[in-house]
Phi, psi and omega in degrees: 000139182262127176246118181260124178245129183212136175218161183218114176249115186285319186305309180296329179291322178294317180295317179297320179297318179295316178296316180296322180294316180299316181291318182297314181292320179301327182279329190248002188301315180304324175295323179292323176299315179296321178299317180294317181298318181294319180287329183285325188292143173234158178300135178285183180304331180269004179081002180265155178247153180290322182239135182261340183195175177302311184290327177294319178295317176303311183298313183289322181293314182294320180294319184277326191240349178077184180296322179297325178293329178294339179249022180297124180089359185288327184298310181291329178292317180294323177296322183271336182287340179298306176289330180297310179289326177300316180291314186298308185287317182287324179296318178297318175298319179299311182293320179296321180296316183277351177259004175291153176274184184294344177268010178068029178242157179229130184284162178301323179293323177286328173298320178293321178296318178299319178294319180295316179297321177300315179301321180290314185296319185290346181299338179305319183258322188298318185297306177296325179300312180293322181297311180294320181297316181295319180297317181292317179293321181283332178299324178295322179297315181292319178297322180295327180291330182256011184292149176260155180259127176293120183297337182275306185269338182078010180264157179289139175254113181254141175293148178287139181240118184261129177298321180296319181293319179296316179295318180297318180294319179298316181291320180293319183283324189238356183079174182301319182292343177295339177289349180253024172296134182084019182301312183290327177293321177293319178296319180298333178270313190283325180294308177298324177302311182292326178297323180276313189296307189292317176296321180294319178297317181294324180293314181291324185298327185290345180273352185270165177292149183263157175288164182266008183273001179082003182284337183090357180284152174286158178296161187306309186298329179287320175298322178298312180296318180296319176295322179298310183290314182293318179297319181298310183294313181298320181296319179296319184298321186258011180305316179305320179292326180290323177297312181296321178298317181298318179293319181293321185278355173279110192294319185236156173273107189256347183216165181302134178089348179289148176227156175237147182231152181252349183206164177297321182297313182294321178295314182298312183295316182293315180298318180296318184284322186265332185240345178088165183302328182294340180294336180289347177247019177297128182077009185296316178296320179295320179297318177297323180292333177280307188292320184300306178290330179299309182285333174297313180293314182300313182292320179297316180289324182304320185269006178288337180077034180299317182297319179298322179292320179293322181274348180073034181236161180281152178288152177297148176261123180293293173197146179233125180252133178238000000 
């Protein structure tokens, strides 16, 4: 006879999601910056591009902007990714919990629904977070193009770029709702991502060994592997939407060859006509390289139960069969 025991504590899940997000972003941010630069660039009037590959972008960014430049925009992203990951991971657990049947099971279609609802809810934080991050990351690219050389040291002199100043300018110029520029483009990326990612992670997760604490969670290394595989595949699937979102959320045309778009349709048609179908996967490998370790770290940390230890409470029991 099967006895199902299940409980759901939202607070520790929210805290675990925030902690996991902070650690994950801190480890993978330089890769994300390179991804944004690769996706944003268009051929200049002479047909040349600033960056030719992931490694070329890394080399040029580091040479021109240094280690600090590799983390440009990270402070505001880390501040915003805490509630973003807290919402994403805890919301998916919340929806999955309430969509289970009386036997404590959830069908594939309901798993997909839980993922879709998660993608919609997280837009509250994700859209302004992505918008600010892209402005800061792209500002470094434009500044590097206009940088002056110090005659004494021979190093590039870059103007200082403040996250607070960028955010202030956006709000002053466009109002609070201006922070939600690209909302539908972000939705077009994040909802499919969550629909694919969370059910795939849950499917892979069930094959791994369990912890001995009675929580029903997989051991750390298996959660890490599942996050790595699920994140990599999901990131590749939605890369075309990520490219269009990046172009739409770049507020101004700052360099030669740059274009701005107002909708997914205008971005899709122009990119297809001027750059070809392969442009929709620009930065795709780099995006997979970012998302795979990010979600591997996030999922591994999420299930460590740090919040439960801090709060002095027991971890939720998924299900126990006897």
